[in-house]
N, C-alpha and C positions, 0 to 999 in steps of 0.2 A: 505419542498417541495423545496428549494431554495438551503437548502444547500446537503439537499440528494441528490438532480442532481447533484448540483458540487463532493461531492464525490463521487459520478458512473463515471463522468464527468474523472475528474484525473486515476482515479483507474485503468475504460479501455484503458485510450491515457497512459499514462504507461505502464501495460499491455502490450496492445499494440508495445508497442516500441520497448517490448523487440524481440520481432519479428519481426518487419518489418524495425527496425529501419530508424523512418521518423525523429528521432528529432537530431536532433548533444549533443552528448558528453561531455564533457571535459576530456580535460586530467588527469591520475590522473594519483601520482606518491606515491612512497612510502609505508607504509602500507591498505592505501587503495586500492591502484590497484593489491598489496599482495593476499586482502581478496580481494576482485572482479575475480582475478586470477581465487583462490582455487577454489568460487564456481564456477565458469566457467568453470575449471576442473574435477571436477564431474561429469557434459554430461546430470543431470538434474533437478537442482539448479533452474539454469535461467529459465529453462521450466515451471519448477510448479509453483515457486514464480510468472510470466508471469499468466499464468492459472489462481492462486488465485485469483491476479489481477482484471483480464481481469472478471472472471465470479460473481465477488464480484459489480465491477461495473457494466455488464447488468442486474445484481437481481435489485439491490439500482435503475437504468434505467427506470425500468418494474416495479416497488416498486412489487417483488415478493420475498415473501420469506425475508425481512425484518432482522429480526432474525439471520438470518443466512447469509445476508452479510453481514451484522457486526461485528460478528462474527470471519469470515474472515480478517474483513480492520483491526480490531482490534489490529488481529495477526503480518496484512504486517504493520501493522503503529506505533509498540512497534518495531516493529528491523528496522524501520526508523529512528526512530531516537536515538534508540540502532546505527544505525551504523556513522548517525554523531555526534553522543557528542561523543560519545569515537573515531573515525578515522576523519572525515570530520564535523569539527564542522561552514564549511564554509559556507553549503547546511540543520541545523539545522531549517533554518526560514521555507525551506515548508513544510517540516519532522514538524512542529510543526504546521500549520494548518493543516497538512491531521488528526493530531492526536487528538485534538480540534473539526473537524470536527465530525470524529470517534468516541465522549467524548458525544456532544451536542447531538448527533444521537441517541447511546442508549442511555442516559438520555431520551431522547423524545420518543424516544422504550419500557421503562424500565418495562411495562408492562410482554413485552417479554421474559423479563428475571429471572424476580422472582423464576422461581422457581428453575432456574442457580444454585439462592444463599441462 
């Protein structure tokens, strides 16, 4: 339960931050800045990512549709880890925490995923 709530809070806070910008963002240069700029220029990617994070976070916090929430969180966490491994290794620590929480929770809820595999 603690891990589910922790992952839910992380997703909710960082997703909401993409809408309301209440957490300071460190300046980016080079490839990470170009990648984020390209996502921003689409006009829909950041809102879509933020909405996905918020929905997954709320579902985890409410303990509703946890399987769906964990699948959404897995999509997000894979991309967070890939971004940091490829473009911004300094942030890979938090990315790894999110991914590990997601993996542990998926393992704990494996019965909900058996039919998928």
